[in-house]
C-alpha positions in Angstrom: -18.0 -5.8 9.3 -17.1 -6.3 5.6 -14.6 -4.2 3.7 -15.1 -3.9 0.0 -12.9 -2.2 -2.6 -13.1 -1.9 -6.4 -9.7 -3.1 -7.6 -10.2 -2.0 -11.1 -13.0 -1.1 -13.5 -12.2 -0.1 -17.1 -13.3 -0.3 -20.7 -11.1 -1.0 -23.6 -12.0 -1.6 -27.3 -15.7 -2.0 -26.3 -14.9 -4.6 -23.6 -15.5 -3.9 -19.9 -13.5 -5.4 -17.0 -14.4 -5.2 -13.3 -12.7 -6.7 -10.3 -13.4 -6.1 -6.6 -12.1 -7.4 -3.3 -13.8 -8.0 0.0 -12.6 -8.9 3.4 -15.0 -10.6 5.8 -14.0 -12.2 9.1 -10.3 -12.3 8.1 -10.9 -14.0 4.7 -10.3 -12.4 1.3 -12.5 -12.9 -1.7 -11.8 -11.4 -5.1 -14.6 -11.3 -7.7 -14.3 -10.4 -11.4 -16.6 -9.8 -14.3 -15.7 -9.3 -17.9 -18.0 -8.3 -20.7 -16.6 -8.9 -24.1 -19.3 -8.6 -26.8 -19.0 -10.9 -29.7 -17.1 -13.7 -27.8 -19.1 -16.8 -27.1 -18.1 -19.5 -24.7 -19.6 -22.0 -22.2 -20.6 -19.3 -19.6 -22.5 -17.0 -21.8 -22.2 -14.7 -24.8 -19.5 -12.3 -24.1 -19.6 -12.6 -20.3 -17.2 -14.1 -17.9 -17.2 -14.1 -14.1 -14.6 -15.6 -11.8 -13.4 -15.5 -8.3 -10.4 -16.1 -5.9 -11.0 -17.1 -2.3 -8.4 -17.1 0.5 -9.0 -18.6 3.9 -7.9 -16.8 7.0 -4.4 -18.3 7.1 -3.7 -17.5 3.4 -5.2 -14.0 3.8 -2.7 -13.4 6.6 0.1 -14.7 4.3 -0.9 -12.1 1.7 -0.9 -9.3 4.3 2.7 -10.4 5.2 3.8 -10.8 1.6 2.6 -7.3 0.7 3.9 -5.9 4.0 0.8 -3.9 4.6 -2.0 -3.1 7.0 -4.4 -2.3 4.1 -4.6 -5.5 2.0 -7.3 -4.4 -0.4 -5.5 -1.1 -1.2 -2.2 -3.0 -1.7 -3.9 -5.4 -4.1 -5.4 -2.4 -6.0 -1.9 -0.9 -6.3 -0.5 -4.3 -7.5 -3.1 -4.4 -10.3 -2.5 -0.8 -11.2 -5.9 -0.4 -12.8 -5.6 -3.3 -15.3 -6.0 -7.0 -15.5 -2.9 -8.8 -14.0 -4.3 -12.1 -12.8 -1.4 -14.2 -14.2 1.1 -12.0 -12.3 -1.0 -12.1 -9.1 -1.3 -15.9 -9.2 2.5 -16.1 -9.7 3.0 -13.7 -6.7 0.8 -16.0 -4.6 2.7 -19.1 -5.6 6.1 -17.5 -4.9 5.0 -16.7 -1.4 3.3 -20.1 -0.7 -0.2 -18.6 -0.7 -3.0 -21.0 -1.5 -6.4 -20.0 -2.9 -9.5 -21.4 -4.4 -10.4 -20.1 -7.8 -13.0 -20.8 -10.4 -15.6 -19.5 -12.9 -19.2 -18.6 -12.2 -21.6 -20.0 -14.7 -23.7 -16.9 -15.5 -26.5 -18.9 -17.1 -27.0 -21.4 -14.2 -25.6 -19.5 -11.3 -23.2 -22.1 -10.0 -19.4 -22.2 -9.6 -17.2 -24.4 -11.6 -13.8 -25.0 -10.0 -11.3 -26.6 -12.4 
């Protein structure tokens, strides 16, 4: 069984930001999509998609760091309805939590991992 939760979805100044989390077999994946009209970059005109992936061990570390039984809800509360990726990444580093992250090329459909 897979648990999925919308972490945030909001619009501001004509831009739309979406971020969701899913737990599957003990592993956490966070996926985001931003639509920012008028901005052009390598991944498409005004669109950006990105992800964070945590293996089972680091998902368990997140559960312990948040001191929770409901990880997705705790992450939603952490974000508070807005984009806080820098703070989330810092939280992970402070707790020794490793993750894979990257961008999704919306034109070609592949992941770029810096």
